C-alpha positions in Angstrom: 21.4 -11.4 -15.4 17.4 -11.7 -15.0 14.4 -12.2 -17.6 12.2 -8.6 -17.1 8.5 -9.2 -17.4 6.4 -6.2 -18.5 2.6 -5.4 -17.6 1.1 -2.9 -19.9 -0.3 0.3 -18.5 -1.4 2.1 -21.8 -4.8 0.6 -21.9 -5.6 1.8 -17.8 -3.1 3.8 -15.9 -1.5 5.6 -18.4 -5.0 7.0 -20.0 -6.4 7.3 -16.5 -3.5 9.8 -15.6 -3.4 11.4 -19.0 -6.4 11.1 -20.2 -9.0 11.1 -17.6 -10.0 7.4 -18.1 -11.9 8.7 -21.5 -10.3 6.0 -23.7 -13.0 4.2 -25.6 -12.8 0.8 -26.9 -12.7 1.8 -30.3 -9.6 4.0 -29.9 -7.9 1.0 -28.7 -9.2 -2.1 -31.1 -7.3 -1.0 -33.8 -4.2 -2.2 -32.6 -5.5 -4.5 -30.1 -3.7 -7.3 -31.9 -0.4 -5.7 -32.3 -0.7 -5.2 -28.4 -1.7 -9.1 -27.8 1.7 -9.8 -29.8 4.0 -7.7 -28.2 4.7 -9.9 -25.4 3.3 -8.4 -22.3 3.2 -10.7 -19.2 -0.7 -9.1 -18.5 -2.0 -6.1 -20.1 -3.9 -4.0 -17.4 -7.2 -2.7 -18.5 -10.1 -1.3 -16.5 -11.4 -0.7 -13.0 -14.9 0.6 -11.7 -13.7 4.2 -12.0 -13.2 3.6 -15.6 -16.7 2.0 -16.1 -18.4 5.2 -14.3 -16.9 7.6 -16.6 -17.3 5.7 -19.8 -20.9 5.8 -19.0 -21.3 9.0 -18.1 -18.8 11.0 -20.5 -18.8 8.8 -23.4 -21.9 7.1 -23.4 -20.4 4.0 -23.9 -21.2 0.4 -22.4 -18.0 -0.7 -20.5 -19.1 -4.4 -20.5 -19.3 -4.6 -24.1 -15.8 -3.0 -24.3 -14.5 -5.6 -22.0 -15.9 -8.3 -24.2 -14.4 -6.4 -27.2 -11.1 -6.2 -26.1 -10.7 -9.7 -24.3 -11.6 -11.4 -27.5 -9.5 -8.9 -29.2 -6.6 -10.2 -27.6 -6.6 -14.1 -26.8 -2.8 -14.5 -26.2 -2.7 -11.9 -23.3 -4.1 -11.9 -19.6 -6.0 -8.8 -19.1 -5.9 -7.3 -15.9 -8.9 -5.2 -13.8 -7.9 -3.4 -10.5 -10.0 -2.6 -7.3 -10.1 -1.6 -4.1 -10.8 -4.1 -1.5 -14.4 -2.4 -0.2 -15.6 -0.3 -2.9 -16.0 -0.6 -6.7 -18.1 2.8 -6.2 -15.5 5.5 -5.9 -15.8 6.7 -2.6 -18.6 4.8 -0.9 -18.3 1.4 1.0 -19.5 -1.2 -1.0 -21.1 -4.3 0.3 -19.1 -7.7 0.1 -21.4 -9.8 -2.0 -21.5 -6.4 -4.5 -17.5 -6.8 -4.6 -17.7 -10.6 -5.0 -19.8 -10.2 -7.9 -18.0 -7.4 -9.5 -14.9 -9.8 -9.4 -17.1 -12.6 -10.9 -18.5 -10.7 -13.7 -15.1 -9.0 -15.3 -13.9 -13.0 -14.9 -17.1 -13.6 -16.7 -16.2 -11.1 -19.7 -12.9 -12.8 -20.0 -10.6 -10.3 -17.3 -8.1 -13.2 -16.0 -5.5 -11.1 -13.9 -6.5 -8.9 -10.9 -4.4 -6.2 -9.0 -6.3 -5.8 -5.5 -5.7 -3.0 -2.8 -6.5 -0.8 -0.2 -4.7 2.3 0.9 -5.7 1.0 5.0 -4.6 -2.5 4.0 -8.0 -4.7 4.9 -6.2 -7.7 4.6 -9.1 -9.9 5.2 -11.1 -8.2 2.4 -8.2 -8.5 -0.1 -7.8 -12.3 0.6 -11.6 -13.0 0.2 -11.6 -11.5 -3.1 -8.2 -13.2 -4.3 -10.3 -16.1 -3.7 -13.0 -15.2 -5.6 -10.8 -14.2 -8.4 -9.4 -18.0 -8.2 -12.6 -19.7 -8.8 -11.6 -18.8 -13.0 -8.1 -19.4 -12.4 -7.1 -15.6 -12.3 -3.7 -14.2 -11.5 -3.7 -12.2 -8.5 -1.6 -8.9 -7.7 -1.9 -7.9 -4.1 -0.9 -4.5 -3.6 1.5 -2.6 -1.3 0.2 1.2 -1.4 3.7 3.0 -1.5 3.7 6.4 0.6 6.0 8.9 2.3 5.2 9.4 6.0 6.9 8.9 9.6 4.9 5.9 10.1 5.1 4.4 6.3 8.6 2.5 7.2 10.2 -0.6 6.0 9.2 -2.6 8.7 5.5 -1.3 8.1 5.7 -2.5 4.2 7.4 -5.9 5.7 4.5 -6.6 8.2 1.7 -5.8 5.5 3.5 -7.8 3.0 3.9 -10.6 5.5 0.0 -10.6 6.2 -1.0 -10.6 2.5 1.6 -13.3 1.2 -0.4 -15.5 3.6 -3.1 -15.9 1.5 -2.7 -18.8 -1.0 -4.7 -17.3 -3.5 -1.7 -14.3 -4.0 0.3 -14.9 -7.0 2.4 -11.9 -6.7 3.1 -8.3 -4.4 2.5 -5.2 -6.3 4.5 -2.2 -4.8 2.4 0.6 -6.1 3.7 4.2 -6.2 1.0 6.4 -7.0 2.6 9.6 -6.4 6.1 8.9 -8.1 7.8 9.3 -4.6 9.7 6.1 -4.2 13.2 7.0 -4.6 16.0 4.9 -5.7 17.7 4.9 -2.4 14.4 3.7 -0.3 14.1 1.1 -2.9 17.3 -0.1 -1.8 16.0 -0.6 1.5 12.3 -1.5 1.1 12.5 -3.8 -1.6 15.1 -6.2 0.3 12.9 -6.4 3.7 9.6 -6.8 1.6 11.2 -9.9 0.0 12.2 -11.1 3.4 8.6 -11.7 4.5 7.0 -12.2 1.1 7.0 -16.3 1.2 8.8 -16.0 -1.7 6.4 -14.4 -3.9 7.4 -12.5 -7.1 7.3 -8.6 -6.7 5.8 -6.1 -9.5 6.6 -2.5 -9.2 4.4 0.4 -10.4 5.7 3.9 -10.3 4.2 7.5 -11.7 7.0 8.9 -13.4 5.7 12.3 -11.9 9.0 13.5 -10.8 11.4 12.0 -13.3 12.9 9.4 -10.9 11.0 6.2 -11.5 13.1 4.4 -14.2 15.9 4.9 -11.6 13.9 3.2 -9.2 12.9 0.2 -11.4 16.8 -0.4 -12.2 17.2 -0.5 -8.6 14.2 -3.0 -8.2 15.7 -5.0 -10.6 19.0 -5.2 -9.3 17.3 -6.4 -6.5 15.4 -9.1 -7.8 12.3 -7.6 -9.3 11.5 -9.1 -12.7 7.7 -7.5 -13.4 7.6 -3.7 -14.0 5.1 -1.7 -15.3 5.0 0.6 -18.2 3.4 2.5 -20.9 3.2 3.4 -24.6 5.2 6.5 -25.3 2.3 8.6 -26.3 0.5 7.4 -22.7 3.6 7.4 -20.6 5.8 9.7 -18.1 4.2 13.0 -16.7 1.4 11.8 -14.5 2.0 8.2 -16.0 4.4 5.7 -15.5 8.0 5.3 -17.7 7.6 4.3 -21.2 7.9 0.8 -22.7 10.4 2.0 -25.5 13.0 3.5 -23.2 12.8 0.9 -20.4 13.2 -2.0 -22.8 16.1 -0.4 -24.3 17.7 0.4 -21.1 16.7 -3.1 -19.7 18.5 -5.0 -22.7 21.4 -2.5 -22.3 22.0 -3.3 -19.0 22.2 -7.4 -20.4 18.7 -8.6 -19.2 16.3 -10.5 -21.6 12.8 -10.0 -22.2 9.8 -11.4 -24.6 9.2 -7.7 -25.7 9.1 -7.5 -29.7 10.1 -4.1 -29.9 9.1 -4.0 -33.9 5.6 -3.6 -32.6 6.2 -0.7 -30.7 6.2 2.0 -33.1 3.1 1.1 -34.7 1.1 1.0 -31.5 2.9 4.6 -30.4 1.8 6.3 -33.6 -1.5 4.7 -33.4 -1.9 6.5 -29.7 -0.5 9.5 -30.8 -3.1 10.0 -33.6 -6.2 9.3 -31.4 -4.5 11.6 -28.7 -4.1 14.2 -31.5 -7.7 13.6 -32.9 -9.5 13.5 -29.7 -7.7 16.5 -28.5 -6.3 14.3 -25.4 -2.5 15.3 -24.2 0.6 13.1 -24.8 2.8 12.1 -22.1 6.1 14.2 -21.9 8.8 13.7 -19.2 8.2 15.7 -15.7 11.3 18.1 -14.5 12.2 17.3 -10.9 10.0 18.9 -8.4 11.2 18.1 -4.6 8.1 20.1 -4.0 6.4 16.8 -4.9 7.9 14.6 -1.8 6.1 17.1 0.5 2.4 17.1 -0.8 2.3 13.5 -2.8 -0.5 14.5 -4.6 -0.9 12.0 -7.6 -0.2 13.8 -11.1 -4.1 13.0 -12.1 -5.4 14.6 -9.5 -3.8 18.1 -10.5 -6.0 19.1 -13.1 -9.0 18.3 -10.8 -7.2 21.1 -8.5 -7.0 23.3 -11.0 -10.9 23.0 -12.4 -12.0 23.4 -8.6 -10.1 26.7 -8.3 -10.8 28.0 -11.5 -14.4 27.0 -10.7 -13.8 29.5 -8.0 -11.8 32.2 -9.4 -8.9 31.1 -7.3 -6.2 29.8 -10.0 -3.3 31.5 -8.7 -3.7 29.5 -5.2 -2.9 26.2 -6.5 0.5 26.0 -4.6 -1.2 27.1 -1.3 -3.8 24.0 -1.8 -1.0 22.0 -2.6 1.1 23.0 0.8 -2.5 22.7 2.9 -2.9 19.2 1.3 0.2 18.3 3.2 -1.0 19.8 6.4 -4.5 17.8 5.9 -2.7 14.5 5.3 -0.5 14.9 8.5 -3.5 16.1 10.4 -5.6 13.1 9.2 -2.7 10.4 10.3 -0.9 10.3 6.9 -3.4 8.0 4.8 -1.5 6.8 1.7 -2.3 9.0 -1.4 -4.7 7.0 -3.3 -8.4 6.5 -4.0 -10.4 7.6 -2.0 -7.8 9.5 0.4 -6.0 11.2 -2.0 -9.5 12.8 -3.0 -10.8 13.1 0.8 -7.5 14.7 1.6 -7.4 16.9 -1.7 -11.1 18.0 -1.3 -10.5 19.1 2.1 -7.6 21.1 1.3 -9.5 23.0 -1.1 -12.2 23.8 1.0 -10.1 25.2 3.5 -8.3 27.5 1.3 -11.6 28.6 -0.6 -13.6 29.3 2.6 -10.9 30.8 4.4 -11.4 28.6 7.6 -9.9 25.4 8.6 -12.2 22.5 9.1 -15.3 24.2 8.7 -16.8 22.3 5.9 -16.2 18.4 6.6 -17.3 15.4 4.1 -18.8 12.7 5.2 -16.4 10.6 4.2 -13.9 12.1 6.3 -16.2 11.6 9.3 -16.5 7.6 8.4 -12.8 7.6 7.9 -12.3 9.0 11.4 -14.8 6.5 12.8 -12.8 3.5 11.3 -15.5 2.3 8.3 -12.4 2.5 6.1 -9.9 0.3 8.2 -7.7 0.4 10.8 -5.8 4.0 10.2 -1.9 4.1 9.9 -1.5 6.8 12.5 -3.8 8.7 15.1 -5.7 11.4 13.7 -4.3 15.1 15.5 -6.5 15.4 18.6 -8.1 18.8 17.8 -8.9 17.9 14.4 -10.5 14.5 15.8 -12.5 16.6 18.0 -13.5 19.1 15.4 -14.6 16.5 12.9 -16.4 14.1 15.7 -18.2 17.3 16.8 -19.8 18.7 13.8 -23.7 18.3 13.7 -23.1 15.5 10.9 -20.9 13.2 12.8 -23.4 13.0 15.5 -25.9 12.1 13.0 -23.6 9.2 11.5 -22.9 8.1 15.2 -24.3 4.6 15.0 -24.2 4.4 11.3 -22.7 0.9 10.1 -22.4 0.0 6.3 -24.6 -2.4 5.1 -23.9 -5.7 4.0 -26.9 -7.1 2.1 -27.0 -10.5 0.1 -26.8 -10.9 -3.6 -30.6 -11.8 -3.7 -31.0 -8.3 -1.7 -29.3 -6.6 -4.0 -30.6 -7.9 -6.8 -34.4 -7.2 -5.5 -32.8 -3.8 -4.5 -32.0 -2.9 -8.2 -34.8 -4.8 -9.6 -32.5 -7.1 -12.0 -31.4 -10.9 -11.8 -28.5 -9.9 -14.5 -25.7 -9.2 -12.7 -24.0 -7.1 -15.3 -26.9 -4.6 -15.3 -26.9 -4.7 -11.1 -23.2 -3.6 -11.0 -23.9 -0.4 -13.8 -26.7 0.7 -11.6 -25.0 0.2 -8.6 -22.6 2.4 -10.1 -24.3 5.1 -11.9 -27.8 6.8 -11.9 -30.5 5.1 -14.1 -30.7 8.3 -16.4 -27.0 7.9 -17.0 -27.4 4.5 -18.1 -30.7 5.1 -20.2 -28.3 7.9 -22.1 -25.8 5.2 -22.9 -28.2 3.1 -24.3 -29.7 6.0 -26.3 -26.5 6.5 -27.8 -26.5 3.5 -29.5 -24.3 0.2 -29.7 -20.4 0.7 -29.0 -18.2 2.1 -31.6 -15.3 -0.6 -33.0 -13.1 2.2 -34.5 -11.9 6.0 -33.8 -12.0 8.2 -37.0 -8.5 9.4 -37.3 -7.0 12.7 -39.0 -5.4 10.5 -41.4 -8.6 9.8 -42.9 -9.3 11.4 -46.2 -12.2 13.9 -45.1 -10.6 14.8 -41.7 -7.3 15.1 -43.3 -9.1 17.9 -46.0 -10.6 19.4 -42.7 -6.9 19.6 -40.8 -5.6 20.8 -43.9 -7.9 23.7 -44.2 -7.3 24.8 -40.3 -3.6 24.7 -40.6 -4.2 26.9 -43.5 -5.6 29.8 -41.5 -4.3 32.3 -39.6 -6.4 32.9 -36.8 -8.2 29.6 -35.6 -6.1 27.4 -33.1 -8.7 24.6 -32.9 -11.8 23.2 -34.4 -14.3 20.8 -33.0 -15.8 18.5 -35.1 -18.5 15.6 -34.6 -18.5 12.7 -36.5 -19.6 8.7 -36.5 -20.3 9.3 -32.6 -17.2 10.5 -31.3 -16.3 14.2 -30.6 -12.9 15.2 -32.2 -10.7 18.3 -31.6 -8.3 19.2 -34.8 -5.3 21.7 -33.1 -2.5 23.3 -34.4 0.8 22.2 -33.3 
């Protein structure tokens, strides 16, 4: 029997998958002490995309939030994630800015990192791991899983061998964004990786989109994987990971041990359920098995984006057509893994192809840069006919001599007009007007008003007593609440 360690995804990928990264610090702080005492190996918390969303849409200072949460959870290692060559979602970020991003997160208390690159820029991943070790941070280097004719067990074994060669790599993370890592594939994939992992422990992270991730976890545990990723039930399942509640129960049922204190899980679950209802956010529910998922492999969080884009063009009924087109575009582009930025690039191109009615007439700059190799070595060649369309476009000719700039940190400080690297990173992430609006909103809120407060309970009772109203928006204490009838 094994001792299983849990990495909590409630505050990061759980809320990213279900709440669009809109969890504010005040939504988590009331139960931070409970989370800290649960017994998690690591608590995953933040990333640059979350920073962008908090600034633009929540008007909240993310640096202040990181500092508050790390201080509130002194027993825990809090984790941040990043792509090896970007802290701005689609852009290629200079190395000096990436290094500053790691250092500033460490200065705010982050002590664990997961570093990924869908195209496996190994040198860049190793460099960031070395920077993290300046602060004795734990480092997980990710093997981003996807299904395709070229992403074989041997492909991942070679990547595992290269990643684990770094003395700064503590674990290898098998990361399944689309929930397409089936139990039978686990049985061959995990042993292939283990043979080349130089003894480094493996973590497994799988989105429970088709309802099979728990089974894949158990197959991995049978093979010696002892670190699994879960989330509290309101922020688990669906597009998110399996729930901690069910996984702990099942792990113990099989005779394994764990440090998790189950008595602390119900109040955390209750809290985030209340937050979800108060803020108008969904709670996670298990999905039915959908075989079509294995064809398009669109991450669950992107479904909402697709629906919004099609609604904007008054074509909501064409979602399945877009998903089928996504599978075709991905094949034509050489099967990039469906994680940021390629899931967005493939998906956006598919939407454009469907909406315009003409394939590959609108080509984003990022697709051109991908074809030119700026994002890294392609897993497979681009379809020759599509490559010709991409490279013969007028914009491709304009970008023919483009090389991503690599300014020094001093040049970046001069460019953004600040010697404060916290401020530098904010200015690199979002426009100045968004930062100004964030600051105008005032200091970070440390609490979130819940339906259990007397005033809101009274409003909620009035709503439920009506026969027509289904929901009511309330502005209170700097938060926008949505009270809904169930």
